[in-house]
TORVEX-563816 format. One line per 2 residues: number of its first residue (from 1); for each residue x, y, z of C-alpha. Coordinates in nm, 4 decimals. Example, Ala and Ser with C-alpha at 12.3 -4.5 7.8 and 13.67 -1.06 7.14 Angstrom:
<sites>
1> 1.2300:-0.4500:0.7800 | 1.3670:-0.1060:0.7140
</sites>
This chain:
<sites>
1> -20.3329:-3.2525:11.8334 | -20.1894:-2.9100:11.7571
3> -20.4309:-2.7360:11.5194 | -20.2744:-2.4813:11.2846
5> -20.6087:-2.3450:11.1663 | -20.7839:-2.0668:11.3601
7> -21.1534:-2.1102:11.4312 | -21.3804:-1.8869:11.2250
9> -21.6993:-1.9867:11.4046 | -21.8048:-1.7297:11.6692
11> -21.9899:-1.9956:11.8649 | -21.6788:-2.2114:11.8782
13> -21.4751:-1.9147:11.9987 | -21.7170:-1.8564:12.2846
15> -21.7002:-2.2227:12.3801 | -21.3207:-2.2055:12.3887
17> -21.3334:-1.8994:12.6168 | -21.5685:-2.0830:12.8537
19> -21.3328:-2.3808:12.8468 | -21.0333:-2.1566:12.9180
21> -21.1974:-2.0361:13.2374 | -21.2238:-2.3931:13.3660
23> -20.9230:-2.5655:13.5249 | -20.7347:-2.8248:13.3235
25> -20.5060:-2.9176:13.6145 | -20.5815:-2.9002:13.9864
27> -20.3614:-2.9898:14.2835 | -20.5285:-3.0399:14.6219
29> -20.3270:-3.0395:14.9439 | -20.0172:-3.1765:14.7698
31> -19.7418:-3.2632:15.0174 | -19.4005:-3.4240:14.9742
33> -19.1918:-3.5245:15.2742 | -18.8362:-3.6541:15.2721
35> -18.6512:-3.7802:15.5815 | -18.6093:-3.4781:15.8058
37> -18.7598:-3.2221:15.5663 | -19.0952:-3.1275:15.4116
39> -19.0210:-3.0066:15.0579 | -19.3820:-2.9229:14.9643
41> -19.6551:-2.8678:15.2222 | -20.0312:-2.8718:15.1534
43> -20.0167:-2.6909:14.8166 | -20.3505:-2.6240:14.6471
45> -20.4165:-2.4304:14.3255 | -20.5624:-2.4715:13.9761
47> -20.4258:-2.4105:13.6263 | -20.6763:-2.2719:13.3767
49> -20.7267:-2.4271:13.0360 | -20.5289:-2.2547:12.7578
51> -20.3352:-2.0185:12.9878 | -19.9690:-1.9422:13.0409
53> -19.9494:-2.0170:13.4121 | -19.6238:-1.8996:13.5714
55> -19.4621:-2.0615:13.8746 | -19.2194:-1.8510:14.0788
57> -19.0331:-1.8669:14.4069 | -18.6833:-1.8494:14.5462
59> -18.4451:-2.1424:14.5180 | -18.5692:-2.4025:14.7645
61> -18.9283:-2.2784:14.7477 | -19.0516:-2.6200:14.6306
63> -19.0926:-2.5612:14.2546 | -18.8761:-2.8549:14.1437
65> -19.0404:-3.0960:14.3867 | -19.3855:-2.9854:14.2727
67> -19.2905:-3.0435:13.9077 | -19.1554:-3.3893:13.9963
69> -19.4925:-3.4812:14.1454 | -19.6797:-3.3414:13.8440
71> -19.4631:-3.5453:13.6067 | -19.4583:-3.8699:13.8042
73> -19.0892:-3.8436:13.8951 | -19.1811:-3.8270:14.2660
75> -19.4800:-3.9702:14.4498 | -19.6736:-3.7315:14.6752
77> -19.6775:-3.8124:15.0449 | -20.0376:-3.6900:15.0581
79> -20.2827:-3.4862:14.8531 | -20.4379:-3.5409:14.5115
81> -20.4335:-3.4109:14.1540 | -20.6886:-3.3858:13.8742
83> -20.6196:-3.3546:13.5020 | -20.9094:-3.2546:13.2757
85> -21.1512:-3.3254:13.5614 | -21.0358:-3.6834:13.6253
87> -20.8167:-3.8194:13.9047 | -20.4491:-3.7976:13.8046
89> -20.1648:-3.9799:13.9795 | -19.8806:-4.0521:13.7349
91> -19.6579:-4.3434:13.8267 | -19.3664:-4.2210:13.6130
93> -19.2858:-3.9514:13.3501 | -19.3964:-4.1843:13.0685
95> -19.7358:-4.2177:13.2310 | -19.7592:-3.8371:13.2556
97> -19.6753:-3.7959:12.8854 | -19.9375:-4.0497:12.7859
99> -20.1878:-3.8598:13.0010 | -20.1150:-3.5398:12.8074
101> -19.8623:-3.3639:13.0304 | -19.5144:-3.3041:12.8834
103> -19.2098:-3.1317:13.0336 | -18.9232:-2.9324:12.8811
105> -18.6305:-2.9283:13.1210 | -18.3341:-2.6895:13.1278
107> -18.1191:-2.9674:12.9808 | -18.2270:-3.0404:12.6247
109> -18.3430:-3.3942:12.5464 | -18.2672:-3.4126:12.1755
111> -18.0354:-3.6415:11.9782 | -17.7949:-3.4282:11.7778
113> -17.7013:-3.7130:11.5403 | -18.0618:-3.7588:11.4224
115> -18.2702:-3.5404:11.1940 | -18.5389:-3.3047:11.3178
117> -18.8071:-3.5422:11.1882 | -18.6487:-3.8408:11.3645
119> -18.6351:-3.6446:11.6895 | -19.0002:-3.5460:11.6537
121> -19.1116:-3.9101:11.6309 | -18.8540:-4.0499:11.8757
123> -19.0211:-4.2946:12.1099 | -19.3502:-4.2767:11.9178
125> -19.2492:-4.4622:11.6009 | -19.4828:-4.7162:11.4413
127> -19.3404:-5.0568:11.3490 | -19.4477:-5.3800:11.1803
129> -19.2584:-5.7068:11.2120 | -18.9708:-5.5128:11.3670
131> -18.9477:-5.2559:11.0852 | -19.0395:-4.8867:11.1049
133> -19.3363:-4.7949:10.8860 | -19.4906:-4.4699:10.7730
135> -19.7993:-4.3571:10.9589 | -20.0201:-4.0565:11.0164
137> -19.7731:-3.9591:11.2909 | -19.5117:-3.8628:11.0313
139> -19.7461:-3.6163:10.8663 | -19.8756:-3.4869:11.1994
141> -19.5333:-3.4008:11.3427 | -19.4304:-3.2176:11.0265
143> -19.7554:-3.0187:11.0237 | -19.7114:-2.9368:11.3924
145> -19.3555:-2.8136:11.3405 | -19.4623:-2.6044:11.0404
147> -19.7407:-2.4450:11.2427 | -19.5034:-2.3596:11.5290
149> -19.1849:-2.2653:11.3413 | -19.1936:-2.3112:10.9604
151> -18.8290:-2.2042:10.9185 | -18.6972:-2.5337:11.0649
153> -18.6325:-2.8015:10.7995 | -18.7549:-3.1457:10.9171
155> -18.4707:-3.3090:10.7239 | -18.1952:-3.1033:10.8941
157> -17.9673:-3.2626:11.1499 | -18.0481:-3.1381:11.4985
159> -17.6760:-3.0707:11.5520 | -17.7028:-2.7837:11.3015
161> -17.9751:-2.6039:11.5000 | -17.9383:-2.3308:11.7594
163> -18.0346:-2.3926:12.1232 | -18.3620:-2.2054:12.0689
165> -18.4457:-2.4133:11.7613 | -18.3730:-2.7342:11.9541
167> -18.6172:-2.6188:12.2210 | -18.8780:-2.5585:11.9525
169> -18.8239:-2.9144:11.8257 | -18.8960:-3.0391:12.1794
171> -19.2073:-2.8214:12.1979 | -19.3283:-2.9532:11.8608
173> -19.2690:-3.3117:11.9747 | -19.4745:-3.2498:12.2882
175> -19.7561:-3.0782:12.0969 | -19.7745:-3.3443:11.8263
177> -19.7908:-3.6192:12.0894 | -20.1208:-3.4743:12.2063
179> -19.9921:-3.2917:12.5157 | -20.2512:-3.0491:12.6458
181> -20.0200:-2.9205:12.9235 | -19.6520:-2.8401:12.8660
183> -19.4252:-2.7517:13.1595 | -19.1270:-2.5332:13.0678
185> -18.8526:-2.5142:13.3307 | -18.6251:-2.2087:13.2864
187> -18.6464:-2.2347:12.9044 | -18.4600:-1.9081:12.8342
189> -18.1569:-1.9695:13.0590 | -17.9205:-2.0277:12.7632
191> -18.0901:-1.8099:12.4987 | -18.0021:-1.4751:12.3459
193> -18.2564:-1.1896:12.3511 | -18.3542:-1.2583:11.9897
195> -18.4007:-1.6298:12.0616 | -18.6088:-1.5464:12.3694
197> -18.8471:-1.3389:12.1576 | -18.8780:-1.6236:11.9082
199> -18.9579:-1.8679:12.1907 | -19.2183:-1.6267:12.3306
201> -19.3865:-1.6125:11.9901 | -19.4042:-1.9921:11.9891
203> -19.5557:-1.9982:12.3382 | -19.8160:-1.7412:12.2371
205> -19.9079:-1.9558:11.9362 | -19.9428:-2.2561:12.1662
207> -20.1799:-2.0558:12.3851 | -20.3845:-1.9563:12.0800
209> -20.4106:-2.3241:11.9908 | -20.5509:-2.4130:12.3343
211> -20.2317:-2.5654:12.4795 | -20.1729:-2.4835:12.8463
213> -19.8182:-2.3812:12.9424 | -19.6790:-2.3924:13.2979
215> -19.3837:-2.1549:13.2794 | -19.1097:-2.1566:13.5453
217> -18.8582:-1.8710:13.5479 | -18.6546:-1.6563:13.7839
219> -18.6657:-1.3688:13.5328 | -18.9607:-1.1635:13.6504
221> -18.9724:-0.9488:13.3369 | -19.0574:-1.2673:13.1431
223> -19.3353:-1.3469:13.3884 | -19.5014:-1.0081:13.3360
225> -19.4538:-1.0130:12.9580 | -19.5758:-1.3648:12.8934
227> -19.7932:-1.4858:13.1791 | -20.1669:-1.4849:13.2367
229> -20.1579:-1.6151:13.5938 | -19.8807:-1.6596:13.8510
231> -19.8484:-1.8968:14.1458 | -19.5998:-1.8035:14.4188
233> -19.4352:-2.0700:14.6362 | -19.2301:-1.9984:14.9478
235> -19.0669:-2.2502:15.1803 | -19.2654:-2.5301:15.0170
237> -19.5995:-2.3579:15.0763 | -19.8519:-2.2011:14.8399
239> -19.8561:-1.8246:14.8984 | -20.0852:-1.6974:14.6232
241> -20.2271:-1.7632:14.2770 | -20.3247:-1.4427:14.0980
243> -20.3840:-1.3091:13.7469 | -20.0816:-1.1005:13.6443
245> -20.3225:-0.8173:13.5690 | -20.3942:-0.7923:13.9433
247> -20.0272:-0.7570:14.0432 | -19.9109:-0.3970:14.0284
249> -19.5368:-0.4403:13.9701 | -19.2230:-0.6422:14.0386
251> -19.1985:-0.5228:14.3981 | -19.5360:-0.6740:14.4881
253> -19.4347:-1.0087:14.3400 | -19.0961:-0.9972:14.5118
255> -19.2644:-0.9212:14.8449 | -19.4753:-1.2359:14.8069
257> -19.1632:-1.4380:14.7223 | -18.9643:-1.3140:15.0257
259> -19.2216:-1.2815:15.3030 | -18.9623:-1.2893:15.5795
261> -18.6377:-1.1335:15.6997 | -18.3480:-1.3383:15.5642
263> -18.0489:-1.1615:15.7163 | -18.1256:-1.2112:16.0839
265> -17.8416:-1.4602:16.1480 | -17.5675:-1.2398:16.0023
267> -17.3286:-1.0812:16.2484 | -17.0897:-0.8149:16.1253
269> -16.7421:-0.9516:16.0534 | -16.4844:-0.6719:16.0207
271> -16.2367:-0.7180:15.7385 | -15.9180:-0.8765:15.8659
273> -15.7015:-0.6983:15.6113 | -15.6952:-0.4340:15.3405
275> -15.4688:-0.6593:15.1323 | -15.6095:-0.7627:14.7962
277> -15.5614:-1.1376:14.7610 | -15.7304:-1.1765:14.4209
279> -15.8107:-0.9268:14.1478 | -16.0125:-1.0285:13.8416
281> -16.0531:-0.7875:13.5527 | -16.2740:-0.8161:13.2448
283> -16.3534:-1.1883:13.2721 | -16.5444:-1.2801:12.9574
285> -16.6391:-1.5985:12.7723 | -16.9533:-1.7524:12.6242
287> -17.1395:-1.6817:12.9506 | -16.9462:-1.4079:13.1327
289> -16.9477:-1.0456:13.0219 | -16.6626:-0.8233:13.1462
291> -16.6739:-0.9319:13.5118 | -16.4397:-0.7357:13.7406
293> -16.3963:-0.7607:14.1200 | -16.1517:-0.7904:14.4111
295> -16.1354:-1.0269:14.7071 | -15.9549:-0.9230:15.0248
297> -15.7472:-1.1410:15.2542 | -15.9510:-1.3184:15.5238
299> -16.2957:-1.2100:15.4039 | -16.6007:-1.4113:15.3025
301> -16.7454:-1.2689:14.9834 | -17.0604:-1.3922:14.8123
303> -17.1587:-1.4255:14.4473 | -17.5367:-1.4449:14.4279
305> -17.7544:-1.4994:14.1244 | -18.0187:-1.7306:13.9839
307> -18.0136:-1.9821:13.6983 | -17.7912:-1.8677:13.4108
309> -17.6385:-1.5788:13.6067 | -17.2770:-1.6983:13.5677
311> -17.1916:-1.7993:13.9267 | -17.0417:-2.1355:13.8410
313> -16.8646:-1.9959:13.5357 | -16.6830:-1.7353:13.7495
315> -16.5703:-2.0048:13.9938 | -16.4496:-2.2305:13.7127
317> -16.2677:-1.9443:13.5403 | -16.0823:-1.8500:13.8603
319> -15.9848:-2.2159:13.9045 | -15.8628:-2.2449:13.5456
321> -16.1252:-2.5029:13.4505 | -16.2891:-2.2843:13.1799
323> -16.1284:-2.0662:12.9132 | -16.1824:-1.6905:12.9358
325> -16.0430:-1.3567:12.8282 | -15.9399:-1.0997:13.0851
327> -15.6900:-1.1240:13.3711 | -15.6715:-1.2869:13.7140
329> -15.4004:-1.1931:13.9625 | -15.3604:-1.3863:14.2870
331> -15.1339:-1.2445:14.5569 | -14.9963:-1.0006:14.3002
333> -14.9085:-1.2570:14.0333 | -15.0877:-1.3826:13.7231
335> -15.2495:-1.7229:13.7730 | -15.1835:-1.9986:13.5207
337> -15.4982:-2.1038:13.3385 | -15.5381:-2.4619:13.4557
339> -15.6564:-2.6278:13.7771 | -15.3018:-2.7529:13.8390
341> -15.1644:-2.3980:13.8307 | -15.4509:-2.2753:14.0512
343> -15.3868:-2.5430:14.3153 | -15.0134:-2.4725:14.3172
345> -15.0859:-2.1008:14.3541 | -15.3081:-2.1657:14.6574
347> -15.6589:-2.1680:14.5077 | -15.8970:-2.4591:14.5730
349> -16.2463:-2.5217:14.4332 | -16.5335:-2.7089:14.5933
351> -16.7415:-2.7667:14.2777 | -17.1174:-2.7493:14.2456
353> -17.1470:-3.1160:14.1480 | -16.9577:-3.2978:14.4214
355> -17.0162:-3.6570:14.3068 | -16.8867:-3.6176:13.9507
357> -16.6433:-3.3270:13.9922 | -16.5410:-3.3115:14.3579
359> -16.4986:-3.6730:14.4668 | -16.3393:-3.9966:14.3596
361> -16.6436:-4.1936:14.4728 | -16.4780:-4.5321:14.4205
363> -16.1839:-4.4332:14.6449 | -16.1702:-4.4185:15.0241
365> -16.2040:-4.1125:15.2443 | -15.8289:-4.1336:15.3073
367> -15.7392:-4.1276:14.9373 | -15.9852:-3.8466:14.8604
369> -15.8541:-3.6159:15.1327 | -15.4925:-3.6505:15.0222
371> -15.5596:-3.6208:14.6483 | -15.4885:-3.2466:14.6045
373> -15.1589:-3.2397:14.7973 | -14.9790:-3.5692:14.7467
375> -14.6455:-3.3874:14.7210 | -14.6750:-3.2988:15.0887
377> -14.7005:-3.6690:15.1745 | -14.4435:-3.8054:14.9294
379> -14.0746:-3.8825:14.9287 | -13.9199:-3.9647:14.5927
381> -14.2665:-3.9987:14.4410 | -14.3783:-4.2536:14.7022
383> -14.6666:-4.1590:14.9347 | -14.5933:-4.2091:15.3051
385> -14.8951:-4.4174:15.4072 | -14.8694:-4.3369:15.7783
387> -14.8729:-3.9611:15.7102 | -15.1674:-4.0001:15.4720
389> -15.3628:-4.1891:15.7375 | -15.2775:-3.9289:16.0023
391> -15.3907:-3.6429:15.7775 | -15.7171:-3.8164:15.6916
393> -15.7871:-3.8960:16.0570 | -15.7181:-3.5346:16.1553
395> -15.9673:-3.3941:15.9021 | -16.2325:-3.6559:15.9797
397> -16.2177:-3.5425:16.3415 | -16.1898:-3.1712:16.2628
399> -16.4867:-3.1681:16.0246 | -16.6806:-3.4310:16.2208
401> -16.7232:-3.6583:15.9203 | -16.9577:-3.9390:16.0271
403> -16.7710:-4.2604:15.9530 | -16.6354:-4.5559:16.1438
405> -16.3189:-4.5724:15.9322 | -16.1157:-4.3589:15.6932
407> -16.1124:-4.6618:15.4620 | -16.4827:-4.6263:15.3809
409> -16.5492:-4.5493:15.0140 | -16.6831:-4.1989:14.9496
411> -16.9850:-4.3308:14.7574 | -17.1171:-4.4875:15.0794
413> -17.1334:-4.1573:15.2699 | -17.4369:-3.9324:15.3068
415> -17.4541:-3.6159:15.0970 | -17.3496:-3.3935:15.3868
417> -17.0518:-3.6112:15.4732 | -16.9479:-3.6319:15.1073
419> -16.9450:-3.2524:15.1007 | -16.7269:-3.2471:15.4125
421> -16.4788:-3.4829:15.2428 | -16.4565:-3.2431:14.9455
423> -16.3962:-2.9567:15.1890 | -16.1306:-3.1607:15.3705
425> -15.9551:-3.2327:15.0411 | -15.9412:-2.8607:14.9617
427> -15.8325:-2.7683:15.3145 | -15.5482:-3.0198:15.2987
429> -15.4295:-2.8421:14.9829 | -15.3325:-2.5470:15.2093
431> -15.5307:-2.3047:14.9938 | -15.5263:-1.9308:15.0645
433> -15.8470:-1.8849:14.8638 | -16.1380:-2.1276:14.8821
435> -16.3951:-2.1156:14.6019 | -16.7158:-2.2782:14.7281
437> -16.9768:-2.3378:14.4567 | -17.3145:-2.4201:14.6165
439> -17.1354:-2.5518:14.9284 | -17.4480:-2.6820:15.1042
441> -17.6592:-2.8056:14.8140 | -17.8325:-3.1312:14.8996
443> -17.7209:-3.1464:15.2630 | -17.9422:-3.1468:15.5706
445> -17.9864:-2.8592:15.8152 | -17.7402:-2.9963:16.0695
447> -17.4662:-3.0457:15.8112 | -17.5312:-2.6945:15.6773
449> -17.4590:-2.5394:16.0142 | -17.1387:-2.7394:16.0495
451> -17.0223:-2.6318:15.7032 | -17.1028:-2.2677:15.7827
453> -16.8960:-2.2949:16.1006 | -16.6049:-2.4345:15.8952
455> -16.6292:-2.1432:15.6503 | -16.6303:-1.8840:15.9290
457> -16.3366:-2.0607:16.0936 | -16.1361:-2.0412:15.7718
459> -16.1907:-1.6651:15.7484 | -16.0965:-1.6213:16.1134
461> -15.7603:-1.7798:16.0355 | -15.6964:-1.5503:15.7377
463> -15.8163:-1.7686:15.4489 | -16.0227:-1.5851:15.1872
465> -16.3504:-1.7531:15.0945 | -16.5733:-1.6923:14.7919
467> -16.9217:-1.8444:14.8236 | -17.1085:-1.8938:14.4944
469> -17.4685:-1.9604:14.5879 | -17.8231:-1.9458:14.4551
471> -17.9577:-1.9386:14.8129 | -18.0040:-1.5798:14.9275
473> -18.0348:-1.6849:15.2906 | -17.6923:-1.8499:15.2654
475> -17.5016:-1.5480:15.1334 | -17.6827:-1.3126:15.3710
477> -17.5875:-1.5320:15.6645 | -17.2211:-1.5736:15.5680
479> -17.0841:-1.2960:15.3519 | -16.9647:-0.9435:15.4274
481> -16.9843:-0.8305:15.0649 | -17.2176:-0.9737:14.8026
483> -17.1732:-0.9472:14.4260 | -17.5061:-0.9628:14.2401
485> -17.5119:-1.1394:13.9033 | -17.7544:-1.1444:13.6135
487> -17.7059:-1.3022:13.2685 | -17.3286:-1.3298:13.3040
489> -17.2734:-0.9753:13.4258 | -17.1777:-0.8466:13.7702
491> -17.4551:-0.5921:13.8128 | -17.3992:-0.4606:14.1657
493> -17.2026:-0.4997:14.4883 | -17.3876:-0.4928:14.8207
495> -17.2415:-0.4411:15.1671 | -17.4164:-0.6864:15.3994
497> -17.5587:-0.5814:15.7340 | -17.8763:-0.5602:15.9417
499> -18.0323:-0.3006:15.7092 | -17.9556:-0.4697:15.3782
501> -18.2376:-0.4230:15.1258 | -18.3457:-0.7760:15.0353
503> -18.6103:-0.6525:14.7900 | -18.3444:-0.4581:14.6031
505> -18.1234:-0.7672:14.5806 | -18.4011:-0.9809:14.4342
507> -18.5022:-0.7019:14.1981 | -18.1477:-0.6871:14.0576
509> -18.0861:-1.0617:14.0183 | -18.4214:-1.1103:13.8441
511> -18.3345:-0.8507:13.5792 | -18.4658:-0.5320:13.7364
513> -18.2772:-0.2036:13.7164 | -18.0865:-0.0479:14.0043
515> -18.3067:0.1606:14.2335 | -18.0644:0.2749:14.5012
517> -17.6925:0.3392:14.4813 | -17.5051:0.1573:14.7530
</sites>
């Protein structure tokens, strides 16, 4: 249980220090294989008792898969784990929580309609004959919350709290449940600077009270400010586990994260035109801060940033899906602020979440492909079925969508083929500007290459393409110009090429200052 009283016994303090030097969590040779890919390979390291242990790596480094295995959401293919010196193999997240390991995800798991106190005891309530009864738990959760953040009223509705306060409620729930290890996955992504400092104070108090925190963040300044130890993952492998005191600066940590040349597959693509096809000026909303840029006709431009950088919000603003202040001109004319206006103007969006935003999963391939341009297939409001079938067949062949019939429902396709159907739908809309938000997320290597070939083919034919990606290798392999984003701001523009400074790019998107003008 979270103890709000500091120890005054010198002997006890020494014992705690000795305990802190011993590992509370150890992973030995942990490996996770999926069909055709090894997500985590032979990872071994230990987490010390009572430390803030940071976990860093590029997108795709294996952090999420590792956390899934730690929390019981995924079963390791091989390897073992120990928690407090005993064998640990959680069968599900509930098992992990009961073992003393809790997780705070980027998406908050609180119930806004309940009070703070009700959220703190949610899932742990005591009952008798079907009725809730008071117990020592009620007092314990209130004491825990008061020790962590006394300004939060247990009787207040959670809906009245800020995002940071909601996170603190989740932390208090984990601590009061007896969790000795709390995993925090990108906890500051949606917080203001003041809220970040408040959260850091809470984490420091947890450390003082002997709670171990595994802290995952792309913001390297947070790692150096808060962490005791850092583990670096790259390509699913364990690169190093070091005390932060032994790492000289950001550049050393970035070097461990990169470890390879990422731009080797990029071949220079001269701009096809000096014509400006889209000009955005001063885009601002709850996430974006005065974002300004141009996209030229027939070029592939990249928007690269990590969690919370504003990539998706820029794409959605350009497509009219999110409200914003500022201006967007496309082919010299203002764009109406709705997806319908964007489509009619010649802008199409392949969204980040294809299943819920990009596809009608209950409809066939044929109906999905035609959905964004039914006017082209209609006479008097009636769709010409033969033309719809011909168009669908053409795009299935062109994009090599693996299916035996255009009448197959989209939900029955693989992830890569679903993504190709979304691309086909946007291509059939005859768009002059394609906005591709994480275009290859969740697809296999073969499908990635095919999608990259489609993107390059579009640019060759004069279509402008904007790639919004959190994979550095992807934007370096595709894009001639790359806009670097951090916390909703466009921080720098980089011209791609064989001598591009990858360390500089990662320094900027993780919150570092500019080092070289380019």
